[in-house]
N, C-alpha and C positions, 0 to 999 in steps of 0.2 A: 504493500500500500504506500503510495506516494505521500510524502509529508509536505508537499507544496500545494498551497491553496489554489482554488479555481473559482472562476465566476461563471462558468458555463452553465447552461441550462435555463429553465424557466419554471414558472409555477403551473403551467399547463402544457400538455402535449397530446399527441394522438393516443397516448397510453392512459390519459386521464379518464376517470369514471364520469358519469353524467353529473352535471352541475346541480341538477334537480335533487339528486340523492344527497350530495354533499351539503347542499343548502339547508336541508332539513335539520342537520346537526348544528350548523352555524346559527340559524335563526332561533332554534329551540334553546340553545345555550345562552343566547342574548336575553331571551325571555326569562330564563332562570336568574340571570345576573340582575335584571331589573327587580324580580321578585325578592332576591336576596337583599338588595338595598332598601326596598320598602319595608321588609321585616326587621332590618337593623334599626330603622327609624322607630318602628312600632314597639320593638322589644329592647330598646337601648338600655333600660334599667335592669335587664336580665343578663347583660354581658359582664358578669363578674362571678367570683366564687370558683368552685370546683368545675372543671371542664366536663365532668361526667354528670350532666343533668339534661333533661329532655329537650328544652328549647335550644341550648347550645349544640347538642348532638344533631338536632334537625337543621340548624343553620349551617353547621359544618358540612353536612351531607348534601344540602342544596348547593353549596359552593363546590365541593369536591366531585360530586356525581353529576349534578345538573349543569353547572357552569364549566368546570375545568375538564372533566373527563369527556363530557359530551363534545366539547369543542376540539379536544385532542383526537377523538374518533374521526370527526370530520376532516381535520387537518391531515391525519395519516392516510385516510382514504384518497385524499387529493395528492399528497406529496410522495407517498411510497411508490406509486407507479411512475411518477416523473423522476424522482431522485434515483431510483434503482432500475429504471427502464424496463418495467414489466407491467403487464395488464393486471388489474385487480381480478382476483380469482372469480368473484361473483358479486355483481351489483345487487342481485336479488337478495342475497344473504345480508348485504348492508341495509337494505330496506326492511327486511324482517327483523334484523337486530334492533333497528331504531325503535320500533313500536314495542318490542318486548322490554328494551332498556328503559324507555320512557315510562312504561307502566311500573317497572321496578323502582325507578327513582321516586315517582309520586307516592307509591305505596310505602317505601321505606321512610321517606321524609315525614309523611303523615303518621306513621307508626311511632317514630321517635317523638313527634310533637305531642301526641297523646300518651306516649310511652305505653303503647299496646304491645307488650312483649310476647304475645301468643302467636296464633296462626297468622295474623295479619303481617307481622314482621318477618316471620319465617318464609311465608310465600313470596313476599316482596323481595327479600334477599335472594331467594331461589331464582326469581325472574332475572335479577341482575346478573347472577352467575351464569345463567343460560345465555344471556346476551353477550356477556364478556367472552364466554367460550366460543360463541359464533364468531366474534370479532377476531379472537386470537387465531382460530382456524383459518379464517378468510385471509388475514394478513400473512400468516405463515405459509399458506398454500401459494400465495402470490410471491413471497420471498423465495420459495423453492425454485423458482424459475430464473432467479437473478444470476447473471453471468459475470458481472463486474461489481464488486463490493466497494463501498467507500465508508468513511468513518461514521457518517450519519446512519447507514444501514446497520453497522455493528452496535451502535447505541440503541437502536430501535429493537434489535433482537433481545438485548438485555432487559429493556423496558417491558417487553411482552412477558418475560419470565416473572418479573416483579408484579405485573398486573395479575397474572395467574395466582401468585402467592397472596396478593392483597385480597382477591376474591375469595380464596379458600379460607383465609383467616377471618374475613368479614362474615361469611355465612355461618361459620362455626360459632362466632361470638353472638351473632343475631339469634341463632337457635338456643344457645346457652342461656341467654337472658330469660327466655320463657320456659325452657326445659333444661335446667342445669345438669351438665355432665362433665364439664371441664374442671379438673382439679387444679388448684393453685390460684394465684392472684389474677382476677379478671382484668384489673387495670394494667397489669404488666403485659398481658397479651394485647390489650388495647394500644399500649405504647408501641409494641412490635408492629401492629397493624398500621399505625400512623407512620412510623419510620419507613416501612416498606412502601406504603402508598405514596407518600410525598417524595421521599428521596429516590426510591427505586423506580416508581412509575412516572410520576409527574416531572420531577427534576431531570431525570435521565432523558426523557423524551424532549424536554425543552433544550437541554444541552445539545443533543444530537441534531435537532432541527435547526437550532441557532447556527450551527456550523454551515448550514446550507443557506438560510435566509439572510443572516446578517451580511455575509459577503455579497449576496445578490443585490440587496437593497442599498448597500453602500458602495458598490462597484469596487470591491477590494480584490487584490490578487498578489501573488508573489510572497505570501507569508508562510512561515513554518507552521505545521499542524502538530508539532511534538507535544505541546501543552495539552492538546485535546486527548492525546494518547495517555499521558500521565494522569489526566483528570479521570479518564475512564477506569484505569487500573486502581487508583487510590479510592475513588468513591465506591466502586464495587467491592474492593477488598474490605474497606471499612464497614460497609453495610452488611455484607455477609458475616463479618466478624461480630458485630454487635448483636445481630439476630441469633447468633450461636451462643455467645457467652452469657447473654441475659438469662438463659435457662439454667445456669449452674451457679452455685454459691462459691464463687471464686474471688480472687483478689480484684477489687474494683478498678485497679489501675489498668488492667487489660482492656476493660470496657472503655476507659478514658483514651487508651491508645488507639483503638479502632475508631472512636468518635473523632479524634484528632486527624486521622487519615481522611475521613469524609470532609472535614473542614479544609484540609490541605488540597484535596481534590477539587473542591469548589473554587479555591483560590487559583488553581491552575486553569480551571474553566474561565474564570473572569480574566485571567492573563491572556488566554487565547482570544477572547472577545476584544481585549485591548489591542493585541497584535493585528487582528483583522481590521479594526477601525483605524489603526495607525497607518495602514497601507491603502486606505480608501481613496478613490479618485473623486468621489463626491464629497467635497469638504464641508458643505453646509448641511447640518442636520435638519431633516424635515420633521413634521409633527409625529410621525410614526417612530422615528429613531429617537426623538426626545423622550417619548414615553419609555422606550426600551432602556435608555441610559439611566433614567430615574429608577426603573425596576431593578437593573443590575446593581445599582448603588444600594438599594434596599436589601438585596440578597446578601451583599457583603456585610451589612450591619446585622442582618438576621442570623447569619452564620456565626458571627462573634457572640451574639446573644445566646444562640443555641449551645455553643461550647461553654459559655459561662454557666448556663442552667445545669449542664451535665456535671461540671467539675466543682461547683461551689455548693457548700452545705449551708442551707438557710436556717436561721433560728426562728424567723417569722413566716409562718405558713401563708398568711394573707399576701405578703409581698411575693412569695414564690409563685402562688397561683395566679396573681396578676401578671407576672412576667411570663408565665407559660401561655396565658391568653394573648399577651402582647406578641410573643413569638409566633403563635398561630396566625394572628391578625396580619403581622408583617409578611408572613409566608404567602398566605392566600390572597390578601388584598394588595399589599404594597409591592410584592414581587410578581406573582402570577397574573393578577387581574390587570394591573397597570401595563405589564408587558404584553398581555394578550390584546388589550384595547389598542395599543400602539401598532402591533403587528397586523391587526385586522384592517387598520387604515391603509396598510400596504397590500395585504392579500386580497381582500374582497374587491376593491376597485379593479384589480387586474383580472380576477376570475370573471367578474360580471362583464367587464369590457371584452374579454376574450370570447366568451360564449354569446354575447349579445351584439357586439359591434365589429368584431374582427373581419367578418365576411362582407361588411358594408364599406370598408375603407376604400376610398377612391370612387365609390358609387353614390354616396350621399354623406351629408355632414354627420360627423361622429364626435362625441366629447373626448377630450383628453382625460387622462386618469385623475389629474388634480381638479378637474372641473366636475367630478362626479359626487363630491361632497363639499361642504362649506368649511374651508380650512380655518377661517376666523373663529367659527363656532368650535372647531376641534381644539384650538388653543384655549378658549374659554373653558371647555370641558376638562382639559388637562389641569388647569389651575384649580377648578372645583374639586376634581378627583384627588389631586395631590394634597391640597389644603385639607380636604375632608379626611384623607388617610392620616395625615400628620396629626391633626387634632384628635382623631379617633385613637391613634396610638398613645398619645399623651393621656387622654382620658381613661383608657383602659389601664395603663401603667399606674396611674395615680388614683384610679377609681373616682373620676369626676363625672357624675351623671349628666350634668348640663352641657359640659364640653362634648361628651359623646353624642348627645342629641343634636347639637348644632353641627357637629362634624359629619354625622351620618346624613343629615339633611343636605349638606354640601355634596357629599358623595352621591346621593340619589339624584341631585340636580345634574351633576356631571354625567351620571349614567344615562339619564334621559336625553341629554344632548348627544351623547355617543350613540344611543339607539336611533335618534332622529337622523344622524349622519349615515348610519348603516342603512336605514330605510331609504334615504336619498340615493345611495349607491345602487340599491336593488331596483329602484324605480327610475333611474337615469334614462333620459331620452336623447336622441341625436339632434338636439336643437342647435348646438354650437358648431361653428365651422372651423376646422383645423386647417392651417396653411399646409401646402404640399410638403414643406420641409418638416413640419411637425408630424404629418402622417407617416413620413419615412421613419421617423424616430419611433413612433408608436408601433409600427410593424416589426421593429426589431425587439425581440423578447427581452433582451438584456436591458435595453433602454426603457422598455415599457414598464418595468418594475419601479421606475421612479415615481 
């Protein structure tokens, strides 16, 4: 595998699945994101105390299953065929998976909200596992045809393993809540579930996909990819290590060692992003990249906080619980959500333009990518989202209810502006006239990702 970066490729090709199928996942995930922010405003006074309580569990699973994993599914259906140059094994399976998964998410979230730990929760968790198994089979069968592997593909293989592990742990714990059969500390297994889900599934997918998207959007080339290899080795070694040693009563410093490996791996990932951006041809950061840089900065701070939580012994339980909630909030909102919002400003305009207007270039007026949404509104959205996240983080850490309420209202405002811009992209029409030189640029896939 070459360690020299490339900017070749595009977000769509003849290998791509139907945009109609992929859009189901994107649109539904955005709806869940709006719902999450509405519920944060309504339930702001419940964002405190121990993390194992019904409303917090419901909010976390709206975020992780409805917003995060739903959009990752859609992105992988779109990117795997393009990045690895293979056809998706079955679009029909992708359609079937969507409806089973959606039913499972709604069922599990409502079960947590009412804390119905009986059949309701068990059936919902089972639907999620069925959908996830369909997804893993579909992507694995597609990957079986790959002839030329790259670093992104290797990361995605690892992520599929952790997704399977996450699903297995999740359904066992869901059943155990209503029909106890697991011996030992349930909260310890919950921590294992969270580590594997966020670090193994979500973070590794983001890392792998970033090595494709960030160079494409910034027009970077000629950089070394060695840091991405080190990041892969360190994060996977650390994660496999902590999920093994947490089962045994051994010297805690071994656990600290593996945790430090994960932290070091994330630093190598961020260093790789730095190297990519350092070699970019597009010097000015657009609104999508500004979101991404903020998100990567939050990831660095969150990694430091995570290491501190593992290695420091707290005397005050209230402070420790507040910092644990802060860690989760920074991970799910500050890092993933802000990053995803920024990347969707890059991904969706291209995909909609490709499927809706590419065949019309030269025949009738078509919009440029930057004309498909309101960039001024996007900047306002970013200010609202970042201000809301910052205030929310302080409010959670210090347990200031009023600050959390104000901050969550700001976040909701930003989210609604973001949703409006996404709607504008989907409903864009060919009203604007592009000059011939501009049309030539748009026809070039590499330049179109601007």
